[in-house]
Each structure stands twice: as C-alpha cells, then as structure tokens.
Phi, psi and omega in degrees: 000137176298137179299141180244128181302158176301138181226166177304150180300143179286136175273087184300332182260041187304114163038054175291126182272114183306322181293319179290321178298320179291321178301316180291322177300321177295317178303312183296320181294318180296316180300323181285320187274326183216071184303325182297311179295320180303309184289326175294325175296319180292333179296340181287355179290342183240172183268132178236142170283322175227115183286138183290154177257347177231153181262273189258141169222078189225142173219139177265359180270166176058231184283351180070114179224125184236114180220138181225138174053037196292344176263007175278154179230135183195176169224130186297324182292333179291318176296331182275331188233297189305318185297342182263349189295321186287332185252331188223024185303327184264008179264157185295129173255321187219129175243124178251125176249126179278168170308314179288120183304331185276353184249121177208171180210131178242126177249130173286172176299325180291318178299312182294321177300316179297317180295318179296316180295320176300314180293322176299316178294324178295316179297319178297323180296336178268007176091009178286131183231174180309130179090343177293149177265136180236121180274136180241120185229078187224155173281191181278083179232163180304319184297334176294315180289320177299325179296316178299311182292328178294319177298313178301324181301319185258005179081010173282157183259117180272146180230096183275127183249135179294138182296340181272358177297144174287161174306322178295317177296322177295315182302314182300319183285324176296319179291314184296319183280338184071030181303139178257342182219146175238135171248116183224195179220175178297286174216167175233165181263135174227084188065233180275357183264164172247134175257126186275090183284302184299318179298322178295318179295318178300316180295322178296317180295324178295316178296321183291328177065213189283349178279355178274141184264002184294126178249336184220147174233127175258125187246117178276138173274114178252311183252338186085007179295150178289131181222156177285143178231133179260118184298136180091328181259321185263137184228132177287126179304316186284357171258313185288317191279314185302334182281352182277162178292142177278011175238136181212118180295123181290138176293136177274116186253140171289150185305326183267007171291146184288132173269312179205161168248141176219125184278139176219153182284149174235190183274359169250169190293328187276122175302147183248136180267112178281137183261120176242134183257170199286303189291307182297318179299314182296321177296315181295320177300316181291316180302307188287331175296322178289306186297312189274326185250346180053037180287143178237158173306137180081352171297143174264120186238135179233105170260123188278002183291150172287144180292351179285348181250162184297327177301321177292323176300308190278320188245006165255320189253280198291317181293306179300316181293321178296330179280338183092015178278167176263125182262136174256134169233147185236127181292330194271178177272161172301131176075012179243139001278358174206157177304144180096359183297320179301315182294324177296321179293318179300315179291319183297315186259005178054053181297129179267329182229126175247125182237118183216193186245150176307326176302315180294320180298317177298321179292323179291326177299322181296335179288342178097151181295333184298335182289301179297333183289349175279353185244159182288304186058020184291340182286337184297134174227350177220141171235148179210154176212157179193173178114331180189163178297143177256133179288154180302324182287324177291322177300315183298316179300314182300315182292315184282308189278319181272314184273356179051034177059022179237350184252117176301144179254116176268100178272103189261134168249130174190183188215167171306320184292335186267342177080340181188180184304144180239302173258125183189144170297137168263109186308140177075347182256345184222150172293147175271152176219107185306130178088354180249135178281006179062232194246165173298145177290163183306138177090355180255147180234099182262146174220162169252145177233164172285175177296345176269001180086009181275132182295132177269131181302158178306153179120176182300132182191170174223140182181201180271133182277125180223164177232134188269343180226160182283170175214160189299324187275003184294137175301143184276328184186181167260132184308121174062023181201064182295328178301316180295322179300312181296315184290326182285317192255344193229006180258341182299315175223095186312135181086003180229153170272123180264122186281343184086356180249148169271156180210160175244141179239135180264185184291344180262004181084011177280144181248139170241129178281129182257352176131171182291145175255355177248190185269061177234134181251134181255102183253109180053038180086351177272120178276123183232119177292135177302327179296326177300317180293312183295323179293324178295313180298327183295341178288347174276114187292347178280352182254133179262335186199151178212152175217126179252143177221163176255140176234161178297139179225131187290345179251312188273352186089300172228148173239160181261132172237134182240130173258129181232145177246121180280147176297327180211138178297338181282336184243023180300130181285162179282156176299323181297320180296314182294322178297319179296320178300314181296317179297320182289321189266336179249305181149159183299327184293346182262010181302127181284152176288319184215147171232124178251130175263114188234170182273338179198165180236135183294132181222158173282175180296335179274359175096005182277133178294132180267091189287331180300322178294316179297319181297317180296315180294319180296331181272000180084012181262088186255356185274321185235089185263003178079194184288121179252011185291339181276355182289142176297323179217094182299338181292346177299324189297306179297326176295323179294314180300317181298316181295319179294317180299316179296317181290325176294324179292332181280344185260000000 
C-alpha cells in the first residue's frame, strides 16, 4: 500500500443523529417482529400496477425456493421513469460525460423515457418479445442504460456483457443465455486505446456457430470507426431507433418474472448466470439506495461502476432512478486524460454522492493529495465503496481527503447473488469503523459459522458469513442450473445462504470481510474463478497441469499468479504465450501478474491442489507453510520454492 501522510485522527463516532438512529432501530425492530408487514411497507417504495398482498414465500431447505411479492404486477421501467414524468419530467435524469471535457449530454426524465420507448419499439419491430434474452455489450454510454430499461419495458430479459470479455467468453454467454438479439457498438474508447466491440461480437457469433440463437445485432455509433456490417442481421441504432414512436405501453410483469441475468464467476470453470426477478429486485434496489446512500430526488449521484457488473445495475440504474436521483456516467478511465478528472466532474455537476471501488481509491491515492486539493468537492455529502474489502488506510484517505471529514463512508459488502447491499453503514445512524462493513441492513439476519457449517454464538468471532433468512433482492437461481445454485449456496450450512466469504465480527456486531473461502480471485472487483484461468491454460497442449491463486496486490486488491507444469521441459511454452491465451479466452482483466513454470504442484493424496501453499510461495512466504503432512509428496514444496526463486531472479 502506498504510504499515506499523517492525518487528523478519524472521528469514528462522526455526528450520529439520535433521531436517525432511533428511526433505524424502529425499522430493525419491525423487521424482526413482523417481517411480512415490514417488507410490504418497503414494497411501497416502487410503483405497482397491482400491489402484492404477500411478501415472502421462501425456504432455504430442500430444493430451495425463493419468491417475493409473487401476486404483485409491475414494470421496472415505470418505477424508474414514468412515475417521475408528471412532477419532474423536465429535470435531469442522466448526465453523460465523454472523454472529451467539452462533450457531454444531459437527458431529462422525459428525454430518457422517450429514448427508452423508441428502443423498446425497435426491439419489438425485430421480433423481440416478453421473456426473450437480449445481450447488451456497450461501454458507458446513454444507449447502454436505455437498452436495459427498454428490455424491462417490453418484458425482455437483459444480459449485460462486460466489454473486456474475450470472443470465446462472449460466445459462451450468448449460447448459455439463448440471447436472440445483441446491442453493441462500433468501438469504444479506453484511454488512448480502442476496444473492438462489434468485431468481438462477430467473432463470438462465428465461434458459437449454429447453436447460437442471435438473429439481430443493433450497432450504436460511439467512435464512428469503420466496422463490418452483415446485411439483414446488423442494424444501425441511429437509423433504426429514431424512426420509432416515443411512446411504448409497458408490459405488465409478474413480480417473479425475470428482469435480468448477470454472469459471475464461480469456483468451477463455467460462469454462472444469476437470475434476478422484477418485484423483489426493484424493492431491494430502492431500499438499499435509501438506507446506504441516503439519495433523495434531485440529488446528483455518481457510481463509477460499469453497467456490466451488478453494482452498475443496482446503483447506476435501478436504485437511483427509482429514487428519482440524477445519475452521472463517465465514458473515460480513472485519471484520463489527466489526473483530477474525477474531481473536475464532481465539481462540474455538483455530485452529492460518490460511489466507487477500493481499487479506484488506491489508484487515486497514488496521484497524491495535491490533485484533489485543487478542487472544491463541497457538493459531496455521501461516500460509498464496494467490490472488495477496503483497508483502513485507504478508508482514512477517502474520508479525510475526498470527504473533508464531513461525509460518512458507506463501506458496502454484497454480491451479484444478493442484488444489493447487505452489510453496510447507515449514514448518520451508526458509528463508522474504518475497514469494517458494519452491520446487516434492516431485515437481514447474518451469522458466522465454523468450517463445518455450525453456527457460532453471538459475540466476537471469525468464521464463514451466512444468512439465515431470505431478502427481496436475492437471486432466485442460476439460469438453467438450479442444482448448481442449491449446491453452491445452500449446502455448506443447511438452511442458510452461504456467501463464500469469511468474516470477523466484533463485540458491537460489526463485520469485517476477511476474503473468499472458495476458489475465486477478486481482481479490482472482478470475481474470477481459478478454474476459468486453469481451463484456459489447459487449451495449450504443451501444458499438463495448471493452478491459479490470488495474492495481495497494492492496487488491484488481488493479483493472479499461475503455476503451470509443462509436458516436457523441451517444449515448455513461453510465459508470453500463456498470458496471451488467458487474455484471449477469459479476458484482458484476467491477465496474471506472474506465471511460474514448475515441475509439479502440491496436492493432497486425493489429488486436490493445496492452494494455501501456492499462495504463500507466490507471496514470498516460504518459511512457515503450515502443516504439509496431508501432501501426497511433501518433496514437491522445496522444489517449487527453488523454481520460483530462480525464475524471480531471472526477471
């Protein structure tokens, strides 16, 4: 971690408002004593065509069934747009800032509503109907958000794909989801680079072949670069959409109808598509946006997440719009085209709430205090972060230098599977504790368990983080694989949802996340399964075996290190070749920090890779490797240390 200069002591008990604290205490008490009434009250935060009469019908036992507000009828786009038109139609809903400081675009709620309706009508004109999946492969542009809401408008299921996915990764997701239409762009800007969106989609469709269901591609013009277009299949957004009507009757959706699929990595090689349904997700997005961010109508909110991730879904799109806040999105990279760009945007648009990731905070620290100190930042009143645990020193910098010691920091822990924040400070109602995600939000019941799944009594402890009851935003299943959903999330401790993370709890019931307990690596907030990396490396026929682990990284949080065993020392592939294979088959974001070519990998007698040993060796901790008695061949370890030491000396 970059050294941080001495600063004034943190006021951990910053300005707790007794009235707000009491209000939250009442919420928690109601949730505990009468959860059905509590959740029906929370359901009033969004717009319903038919208000539900029941809240939860969920069980974590047996086959696992999760249903919320199931007799309610609604449309997500109505809660985000239509409900604001009569009172705030001409106020800003969305602000888009380009790489170029002089280029921006502001859409009112009425403007965005019209754009969404036109695109929804365009999708219908291409035959997209209720329940069809639509893949969205776009950078941070207005059309990306319009695409999500247009799908919701007509009852189509959106599947947002990260721009950094390889063509193979895209193909796998298009096949798995059964997407019938793709919305992409020519190319996008990534600093001085161009990201080839349309070319990647074309390559993915070629790889997918006839088992892919995609019939149409809508292409947004972002850079104006020349791209190939296939007649009959490919449609220019700026030709197809403007000719459509700016009015579109919203599809009436049952609360348990699917709103979106979103892929996340697991501990097996195949990415899993988490299924989120309409009513519960929208209620949870609205609740957590209020509780954790305290957003109000007309607040300008900037969540820096990409819409391809769950943070972008919930806290760029659905939560803020349901609340009536103004959302800012930025086309560019952090620190591009010069340090201080983020602070300039905050001052220009008078951003009230900044929500970002610890990785970004660490990068901003590296730019130095002098950069943010050139800006006012006086509009800020809330700060938030999520994606990975934040260290106390990074928290301190964020609070002191960015928040000027007046903005509460909501350190949120949550997952794609949870739909929204789970552990989080409620600003003004609770004392802050740097590096701790504090307590479960109202209505949630968190526990710690042993590695055997046994509940640890209340009080200071460390164990596996689990939840004993459902909540509205919880994913319902994994697309087309409910068995995997049940086995992944509900078998570790029967009757509980297992988050996959370890946590520490203090005497006040505050939680600190200590890291993943499964084979998932968190790189700059991107969850990457070790099996994805290993499966990619396995496609190189010169390799007989591979093992990927995560190590601490001062900027990314975690970095990837891969150990590979060559079939023959004479035909060992180059590190550059293996890095290229991983980038091509998984994505650029999965590029490893180091690749070691070794003679063997430590395994148990049953053949399981002992990753804790690999992690320690990759981190340079070779003196205390713990108990090695379970290894099939303990002699592998000194040979491994020798090989790693020699390769480090050569680089």
